[in-house]
N, C-alpha and C positions, 0 to 999 in steps of 0.2 A: 688259883686259876689254872686252867689247863693251857697247854702250849698252844692249842688252837685259838683260844680266847686271847691269849697274849699276842699272838701273831695278828689277830684281827685288830686289837687295840693299837698295835704298832702301825698297822696299815692306816688306821684312822688318824693317828698322831703324825705320821709322816706327811700327809698332805697339809695338815695344819702347820707343821714346822716349815714345810716348803713355802706355804702361803705367807707365813710370818717372815721368812727369810726374803721372799720376793717383795713384801711390803717394806721391810727394812731396807732392802737394796733400793727400791723405788724412792723411799723417804730420803735415803742417803744421796741418791742421784739428784733428787729434787733440791735438797739442801745445797749440794755442790753447785747445781745450776743456778740457784738463787744467789749463792755467794759470788759466782762468776758474773751473773747479771749485775749484781750490786757493784762489783769491782769495775766492770765495764762502764756502768753508769757514772761511777765516781771519776773514772778516767775521762769520760766524755765531758763531765762538768769541769774538770781541770783544763781540758783543751779549750772549752768554751771561754773559761776565765782568761786563759793565756791569749786567745784570739781577741777578746775584748780589750785586754790590756795593750796588745800590740796595735790594735786599731786606734785606740786612744793616743798611744805614743806617736803613731804616724800622723794623726790629725794635729797634734801639738807641734810635731816637726814641720808639717806643711804650713801651719800658721806662722811659726817662727821664721821659716824660709821666706814666706810672702812678706812678712814685716821687714826682714833684713833687706830684701830686694827693694821694697818701697822706700826704706830709709836710704839705701844706696842711690836710688834715683833722685830722691828729694834733696840729698846732701852731696851729690856727686861733684858739684862745683866748689865745694867748701875749700879744698886745698888750694885751688887756683885763686879764689877770693882772698885767702889768707896771704898768698904771695903777692897779690896786687895791692893790698893795703899800704905797705911801705911806699909804693909808687904814688899813691894818692897823697900820702903825707908829704912826699917830696914835691909834688905839684902844689900843694897848699903852701909849703914854705917858699917855693918859687914865686907864687902869686903875692905873698906878703913882701918879699924882697923887691918885686917889680916896682912897687909904689915908692920905695926908698932908693932904688938903684939909680945911679947917675950914668953908668956905662951900659950901653946896649949889648956890648960884647959879652959881659959877664952873664947877662940874662940868657943870651943865646947858648952859651956854654952850659949853663944850668939846665935849660930845657933839653939840650942835646943829651946830657948825662941821664936825665929822667927817661927820655925816649929810648936810649940804648938799654937801660935797665928793664924797661917794659918789653922790648923786643927779645931780650935774653930770656925772660920768663916765658914768653909765648913760645920761643924756640924750644925751651926745655919741656913744654907741654905738647910739643909736636906740631905747632903752628908754623908754617913756612910761607914766605912771600912767593908769589908766582912771578918768575922773571918773564917779561913779555917783550920789551923793546928790542927790536932787531930779530925777533923770532918769527917763524912762519905763523900765520893766523891758525889757531886751533880752537874749534868750537867747544871742545871739552874744557878748555881753560880760559878762553877769552870771550868777551861780548863786544862785538863791533858796534860802536856808537855812530861812527861816520867813516867815510873814505876820503882820501886825499891823494892828489897826483903828486908823485915824487919819482923823477927820472933816475935818481941815484940808487934806488932800492928795487928789488924784484917785486912783482905784483903779489898781493896778499901777504905782505910783511907788516908787522906791527911797527908803526912809526912813533907812537906816543901813548902813554898811559894817562887816562883821565881819573881813574880810581884803581888803586892797587887791589889785586886779587890774592886770596889766601887759601891754602890747603891745610886741613887738619888731618895729620897722618897721611892717608892715601886718598882722602876725599876732598873735593873742591867745596869749600864752604862759602866762598864768594868769588865769582868770576871777575877777571880783570877787565875793566871797561877801557877799550882801546880805540885808537884811530889807525886804520889799515890803509896801506897803499893800494891805489886802484890799478886795475889791469889797463895798461896803456894802449892796448890794441883797439 
């Protein structure tokens, strides 16, 4: 071959080599892109799976919390009832002894002990009596059932209680039914 022919062949081969290189580069880039796409798709699937797992865990947590709250409401009085059962036992024993008792004084003492025990338990639970006699009438604590003239006390003062009132912690659960002194004017 002559050098001219050799140069012509080289020139023909060079574009083929360049085209082959370009195709190889494109193929490599496409392969890298496909691998990157596959990697990202796998990552997306992992995140979807984690999200679904967290959503399921949250639903389970929510269900457990609702069940716990429901049980708390349904059985909230259980501890008080357990504390009151011995008092019921005491009352039952007192009732049995009343039939056999010859002395009224021992019955009174027994009933007073049971009453004191009951009031102690209520006090421990946050239940308090509302003191009313001699106090100024207060619509938030008292319910006036009637009025009565009494020259020795100022007007609108509680003279007597017809039914005790009680507070539970800071809330009135039953107003005291009272007799109030009238305004003398």
